[in-house]
C-alpha positions, 0 to 999 in steps of 0.5 A: 423369973417369970410371973406366969409360971404355972400359967399358960398364955399365948404371946398375943393373949389379951387379959382383962383388968381382973387378971392384971390385978391377979398377976400384978398384985396391984389394986384396981385403983393403983393400976388406974393411978399409975396409968394417969399422967396427972397422978403422982404415982404415974408410971409411963412404963406400965403397959397401955390398955387396948380399947376393943369396944365401948367399955371393953379394954384389955392388956397384953399378957406379954407386956404385963409380964415384961413390966413386972420383970423390968421392976424386978430387974431394977431393984 
C-alpha cells in the first residue's frame, strides 16, 4: 500500500508541515507531540525534521511514507 497513490514525489523530495499534515491526517499539534521526547505520545520512529534555514524545516516524503507503511503493517 502506498499513501502517495495519485501523488507524484521524488525519492529525495522535502515536504513542509502542511503537506505532512495532509498526507498523515495528523494535526500540527499531534505531529509536534509525537516528536517531543517529553510527551506521552512520543514516537521515536516518526521521521526527524531537517532544518534548512532559520524558521524553515521539512521532512523527507519517502521517510513519511515509510513511517505510515510501518504503522499499517504493525496493526
